[in-house]
N, C-alpha and C positions, 0 to 999 in steps of 0.2 A: 504493500500500500504506500501511497505517497507520504513523504515526510518533508518537513520544512528544511530548506537548505539556506545557508547564509546568503545574504543579498550583497549587492555591489556597494562598497563604501565610497561616499563622495570625498573629494579632496578637502583637507583641513583649510582653515582660513589663514591668510597672511595679513600682517599689519597693513592698514590702508584699504582692505577689501571693501567693496561695496555690498551692502546687504539691504534687501528690500523688506519693508514692514507692510504687511497686508492684513485685512480684516475679513476673513472668510465667514465669520459667524456673527457675534453680537456687536452692538455699538460700543464706541470707545470714548471714555472721558478724556478730553483733550489734555488736561493737566497731567494725568497719569501717563499719557503717551509721551508728552514732552520730557517727563522725568526718565522714562525708559530710553528715549533717544539720547539723553545726556549720558546715561550709563554706557550705551554702545559707542558714543563718541569718545568717552573716556578710555575705551579699549583700543583706540586708534582705528576704529571702523568708520566707514562712510555710509551712514544709514540714509536711505531715501524712502519717503512715505508714498505709498500708492495713492492715486488720485481720489479714491472713494473711501478711504479709511475712516474719515470722520462723518460719513453719511449716516442717515437713519431712514429706514424704510417708512414710506408715507402711511402705510396701513398697519404694519406690524412692527411696533417699536422695539422688539427684541432682535431685529435684524439690522446689521450695519449696511443699509442700502439695499438696492434691488439684487436679486439673484444674478442677473446678467452682469451688473457692475462688479459685484464681488468676485464672480468667476473671471471676468476680464482682468481685474487687478492681479489675481493670482497667476493667471496664464501669462500675462505680459511680463510680470516680474520674473517668472521662471524661464521664459524664453529670451529674456534680455541677456546677451552674452557678457555684459559688464557686471552682472549680478552674480555673486558667489554663494549667497545664502538667502533664503526667504524665511523671515521670522514672523510668526503670527502675532498679532497685537493682543488678542484675548480669545477665549472660547465663548461659552454661552450656548447658542444654538444657531444652526444655519449651514454648517459645512455639508451636511447630507444633501441639501437642496442644490448645491452647485457642482457636485462631482460628475454628474452626467452632462454638464454644460462645458466641461473642459475638453480641449483637443489633445487627447493623450498621445497621438502620433507626433504632433508638434512638440509636445513637452518631452517626449522620449528623445527626439532629435536634438533637443537643446543640451543634452548631456547631463551627467550627474552633478548635483549641487546639494546643498544642505537645506533641509526643512526642519524647523523647530516649532514645537507647540505641544499642548496636551489638552485634556478635557474633551470638548467637542471636536477638537482637531484629530481625535482618534479616527474619525471617518476618513480623513486625509492620510493618516498613517497607513490605514488598510489599503486605500486606493493606490498610494505611491508604492507599496509593496507589491501589489498584484499587477499593476499596469506598468510601472517603471522599474521594478526589481531593485529598489533603492533602500539602503539603511536610512532611517530618519531618527530624529532626536526627540524623545518625549521629555520636554524640559520647559522651564519658565518662559513666559511670553513677554513681549516688549512693554505692553501696557498693563501687565498683571500686578496687582498689589503685592503679591508675594515676591515678585522680581525686584521692584524698586525699593523694597524695604529690607531685603535679606542679603547681607554681604556673602553669606555662605552659598546661597543659591546662585548669586552672580558669579562667584569665583569658580564654582563647579562647572557652570555652563561655559564660562570663558576658557577654562582649562580644556574642556572637551572640544571646543572649537579650534583652539590654537595649538594645544599640546596634548592631544588625546592619549598619548602613551603614558602620561603622568596620572591618569585617572582610569586605569584599566581595572582596578578593583574598587567596587562599591561596597560600603559597609552599612549594615542595618543598625537601627537603635533597639531592635527587639530581638526575639529569639525564634524558636522553631514551633510552629503550630503542629507540624508533623515532621519529625527529624529525618535527616538523610542528606545524601549528595546526589546531584543530577547534572547532566550535561544536555544542552539543547540550544536552539536558536531563539533569541528573545523576540517576543511579540506582545501585543495587548494594548492596554491603556485604560480608558474609562469604561467600567463594567456596563453601565446602562447603554453606552454607545455601541459596545461590542454586541450586546443583545439586539439592539435596533438594526445592526448591520446584517444580521443573519438573513440569508436568502437573497441578498442584493448582489448585483454583478461584480462589485468590488470587494466583497468579503472573501477572506480565505476560507476554503472549504474544510480545512483541518488545522489543528494545532499539534498534530502528531510530531513527536520529536522536538517540541518547543518548550521553552520556559515562559510561561504565561504570566504577564505582569497585570495586576488588577488593582484599581482604586476607584473611588467615587466620592461624591459630595452631596449632602443634603437629602439623603434617601432614607425612607422608613425601612426598618428591618425586613418587613414582609416583601417590600419591593426588591431588596437585594436578594432575598430568597428566590423571588420569581425570576430575576435575571440569571442567577446561577443555575436554577433548575432548567431554564430555557437553554442555556449553553450545554448543560448535561444531556438533555433530551434530544437536542439537535445532532448529537454525536461529535460536535466540534472538539470536545475535550478527550475523545478516545485516543489513547496513546500519548497524551501530553507527558512530558518528562518531569516537570516540576512547576510550582506556582510561587510567585512572589507577590505578597500583599503590601500595597502602599498605604496611603492615608485614607481615612474615612471621615473627613471633616464634616461637621454638622449632621452626623448620623447618630444613632444610639451610642451611648458610652461604650467604649470598646469591649469591656468585660462581657456585656450582653451580646454584642455582635460577634464576638469570638466564638461563642457556642454555635451560632449559625454557620459561620465559615467552616468550622470543624465538621459539622454535620453534612454540609453540602460537598465539601472538597475531600473529606476523609476517605470516601469510597474510591477515590482515584488510585489510592495506593502509591502515591508519589510524595516526595518532600514538599512541604509548604512552609515558606519563610514569612514572618509577619513583621509589620512596622518597618518597612524598608525605606521609608523616607522619600517617596516620590509621589507626585500628584498634588492635590489641593492642600498643601501644608506649608508651614514656614520652613525655610532652609531646604527646599525641595531639591533632590538630586536630579541630574539629567541622566536618563537611561536610554542608550541607543537601542533601537528596535531593528532586528534583522541580523544580529551578529551571534556567532557561536560563543557560548560562555559556560562556566561551571558554577553551580549553586552549591554552597556548603552551609546548611542551616545551623550547624553547631558553631561554626566560626562566624556566622552571620555575614557571609560575603558572597558577592557575585563577581567572578573574575572573567574578564573578556579574553578570548584567545588572541585577539588582535585589537589595536586601538579602534575606536568607533569610526574615525575618519582616516583616510589614507594619507 
């Protein structure tokens, strides 16, 4: 049966590189965007803001402008040969609405480059994996409150972009929900988005041979139960090698949620590491998706076989 294989690693960034900031999902507070741009400029990057980043949809205020404009911003940034990386401004909701509007042939022809984001951007992580075969970075976003306030989140993303060999081992602050060691290709992101992607043209049909990274925000426990049960019933998790659990911000206190996670994931018979420090949390780590890695729950480490970027 098919197993996940490592994806193509984009080139790392150099000082002075041009990076495009796009808003594929929700609307952006201008002040927070400017703060994020200042951080990027402080790294000696040259950030350019896509034309519609500060737009707001006329009918649906949870979207940063129309679907067509958000898709055009992303595609133009990706296909611009002067742009080395595309950094999403924030998540929210809306990325699913634009994935079918993108010209994947043109984007594939543009060559590999870096995509950064998390939360709703999980839909793009999945699409970039299936349509472009690229490693992407599940990490802080340019206008995210977590990014502009956290020196640790900034430093880990900066190191991943410029010197990825220095951050090949990621360390959790928690322990083992289910102990053990496992090897596989990293994938995943926001749990509710992964469940919503099932059955769509851009979703991966299997996590076999993968290290599945899961996190979410603001979800009732019964909904997390439903998402996990949906992943299990779909067969997506058949043959998964291991699971890494990130943050569960604004969900039930973790002691209660932990019992559910053990109940739903324990039957997989694979190692499950908890509190790995990625997602909707302070000091969030940047996790590359699409790379071969080893999980050691006893040590609380994820060690990449190769740096996230080439």
